[in-house]
C-alpha positions as CSV (number, residue, x, y, z in Angstrom):
1,M,0.0,0.3,0.5
2,E,1.5,3.7,-1.1
3,K,0.4,6.5,1.7
4,I,-0.2,9.9,0.3
5,E,-0.2,12.7,2.0
6,T,-3.4,15.6,0.6
7,N,-3.0,19.4,1.8
8,L,-5.6,18.0,5.1
9,E,-2.2,16.6,7.9
10,G,-3.1,13.7,8.8
11,C,-6.1,12.8,6.1
12,C,-4.5,10.9,2.8
13,I,-5.1,8.3,0.1
14,I,-3.3,5.2,0.1
15,R,-3.6,2.9,-3.3
16,P,-3.7,-0.3,-2.5
17,K,-1.9,-2.8,-4.1
18,T,-3.9,-5.1,-6.9
19,F,-3.3,-8.3,-8.6
20,I,-4.8,-8.6,-11.8
21,D,-4.8,-11.5,-13.9
22,Q,-7.2,-13.7,-16.2
23,R,-9.6,-14.4,-13.9
24,G,-9.9,-10.7,-12.3
25,S,-8.7,-8.3,-10.2
26,L,-8.6,-9.1,-6.4
27,T,-7.2,-6.1,-3.8
28,K,-6.9,-5.8,-0.3
29,I,-8.8,-2.8,1.3
30,F,-6.8,-3.2,4.7
31,H,-4.1,-4.8,6.8
32,Q,-3.5,-3.5,10.2
33,P,0.7,-3.8,9.8
34,T,0.5,-1.6,7.0
35,F,-1.6,0.7,8.9
36,Q,0.6,0.0,11.5
37,D,4.1,1.2,9.2
38,L,2.1,3.7,8.2
39,G,1.1,5.1,11.3
40,L,-2.4,5.1,10.6
41,K,-5.1,4.3,12.7
42,G,-6.8,1.0,12.0
43,N,-8.7,-0.2,15.5
44,F,-11.6,-0.4,13.4
45,T,-14.9,-1.2,15.4
46,E,-17.8,-0.7,13.1
47,E,-18.4,-1.6,9.4
48,Y,-21.0,-0.4,7.0
49,Y,-22.5,0.5,3.6
50,S,-24.5,2.4,1.7
51,L,-26.5,2.8,-2.1
52,S,-26.5,5.5,-3.7
53,S,-28.7,7.2,-6.4
54,K,-27.0,9.7,-8.7
55,G,-26.9,13.2,-6.8
56,V,-27.3,11.9,-4.0
57,V,-25.0,14.0,-1.0
58,R,-24.8,12.5,2.6
59,G,-22.8,14.6,5.0
60,L,-20.9,16.3,6.3
61,H,-20.8,14.6,8.9
62,F,-18.7,13.5,11.9
63,Q,-18.9,12.4,15.5
64,V,-17.8,14.9,18.9
65,P,-15.9,13.4,21.6
66,P,-16.5,10.9,23.0
67,S,-16.5,9.3,19.7
68,E,-14.5,11.2,17.7
69,H,-13.6,8.9,15.0
70,A,-11.1,8.1,12.8
71,K,-12.3,6.8,9.4
72,C,-11.4,4.6,5.9
73,I,-14.0,5.8,2.7
74,I,-13.7,3.2,-0.7
75,C,-16.5,2.8,-3.3
76,L,-16.7,-0.5,-4.3
77,S,-19.4,0.2,-7.4
78,G,-19.9,3.6,-9.0
79,S,-18.1,6.5,-8.1
80,I,-18.0,8.6,-5.8
81,F,-17.0,13.1,-5.3
82,D,-16.1,12.7,-1.2
83,V,-15.1,15.3,0.4
84,V,-13.5,15.7,4.0
85,V,-13.8,19.2,5.9
86,D,-10.6,20.0,9.0
87,L,-12.7,21.2,12.2
88,R,-9.7,20.8,14.4
89,S,-9.8,24.6,15.8
90,S,-5.7,24.3,16.3
91,S,-5.1,23.5,12.4
92,P,-3.5,25.6,10.4
93,T,-6.2,24.1,7.9
94,F,-8.8,24.6,10.5
95,G,-12.5,25.4,7.8
96,M,-10.4,23.8,4.9
97,H,-11.1,21.3,2.3
98,F,-9.8,17.9,0.1
99,S,-12.6,16.5,-2.1
100,I,-11.3,13.6,-4.4
101,I,-13.5,11.1,-6.8
102,L,-13.7,8.1,-5.5
103,K,-14.1,4.8,-8.1
104,F,-14.5,1.1,-8.8
105,E,-12.3,1.5,-11.7
106,E,-9.0,3.0,-10.0
107,P,-9.4,1.4,-6.3
108,R,-8.1,3.9,-3.5
109,I,-8.7,4.6,0.1
110,L,-8.9,7.9,1.4
111,Y,-8.5,7.6,5.3
112,I,-9.8,10.5,7.8
113,P,-8.5,11.0,11.0
114,E,-10.1,12.0,13.7
115,G,-11.6,15.5,13.6
116,F,-12.6,16.0,10.6
117,A,-16.1,16.6,8.9
118,H,-17.0,13.6,5.9
119,G,-19.5,13.8,2.9
120,F,-19.8,13.1,-0.6
121,M,-22.1,12.8,-3.7
122,A,-23.0,9.4,-6.2
123,L,-21.7,10.3,-9.3
124,E,-23.6,7.6,-10.5
125,D,-26.6,5.4,-9.8
126,N,-25.8,2.1,-7.8
127,S,-22.5,3.8,-6.3
128,L,-21.5,1.8,-3.0
129,F,-19.6,3.5,-0.7
130,L,-18.1,1.1,2.3
131,N,-17.2,3.2,5.7
132,K,-14.7,1.4,8.3
133,S,-14.9,3.4,11.6
134,T,-12.8,3.2,14.9
135,T,-15.5,4.2,16.8
136,V,-19.4,2.8,16.6
137,Y,-22.5,4.9,15.8
138,D,-23.1,7.0,18.9
139,P,-26.5,9.3,18.9
140,N,-25.4,11.2,21.6
141,C,-22.1,12.4,19.5
142,D,-23.6,12.4,16.0
143,R,-23.4,15.6,14.4
144,G,-22.6,17.9,10.7
145,I,-22.7,20.8,9.6
146,K,-24.5,22.0,6.0
147,W,-23.5,20.3,2.7
148,N,-22.9,23.9,0.8
149,S,-21.4,25.7,3.8
150,C,-17.7,25.1,4.0
151,G,-16.9,26.8,-0.4
152,I,-17.0,23.4,-1.5
153,K,-17.3,22.9,-5.3
154,W,-19.3,20.1,-5.7
155,P,-20.2,19.2,-9.1
156,D,-23.1,19.6,-11.5
157,L,-25.7,17.6,-10.6
158,P,-29.3,18.2,-9.0
159,P,-28.3,16.7,-5.1
160,I,-30.5,14.5,-3.3
161,L,-30.7,15.0,0.4
162,S,-31.8,14.1,3.7
163,Q,-34.1,15.5,6.2
164,K,-32.0,15.6,8.7
165,D,-29.1,16.4,6.5
166,Q,-30.7,19.6,4.7
167,E,-31.0,20.9,8.8
168,M,-27.7,21.2,9.2
169,Q,-26.1,24.2,11.1
170,S,-23.5,25.6,8.9
171,L,-19.8,25.6,9.5
172,S,-19.1,29.7,9.8
173,S,-21.5,28.4,13.5
174,F,-20.1,25.2,14.8
175,K,-18.2,25.8,17.5
176,S,-15.2,23.1,17.8
177,P,-14.8,20.9,20.2
178,F,-12.1,19.3,18.2
179,K,-8.3,20.9,18.9
C-alpha cells in the first residue's frame, strides 16, 4: 500500500495493491500491520456500506468526543465525489477541505483522522460506498455541518439530501470541540 498525503494534515489517500490476472482482480483494502507501519489508526470497530443513486449527498457528518473516530472510505461500485473538512480548531487548515473522486475502477482509500467532517455525492446510480470507523455509531455524539456551507465546489448535479442533512448547521456557526 502506498500512502499519499493531502493538503490536510493527517488526511491521506491510500493506494492499495491490486493483483490482476486472467480471472480478474484482487484488491486488499485493509492490512493492520501496514496501517501501523504507515502511522494510521487501524483499530476499526464498525463497518457499513451505503448504496446511493446519482446526485445523493450524504454528509457532512462526524462524531464529537468521546466518540470521535477515524475513518477509511472506499467506493466499491460506481463513483463518488468524496470530501472532508478540517474541524480541528488549532489546525492551520481549520475550515479547509479536500475532495477526491473515488471510483471502483481505480481503487483508492481515503483515510480520515478524528476531527474531520466527511460527506460525498454519488456521481452515478448504484454507487456503493464502504466506511470503516474506529468507534461505533453513537447517536448522542452524532453531528454534522451543512454540505454547502464550506466553500466546496460540488459536482453540477441536482442534490438529493435527507431532511436531517438539509437542516445541519453551517460551518460558520459550528463551535468545534476538536483541538
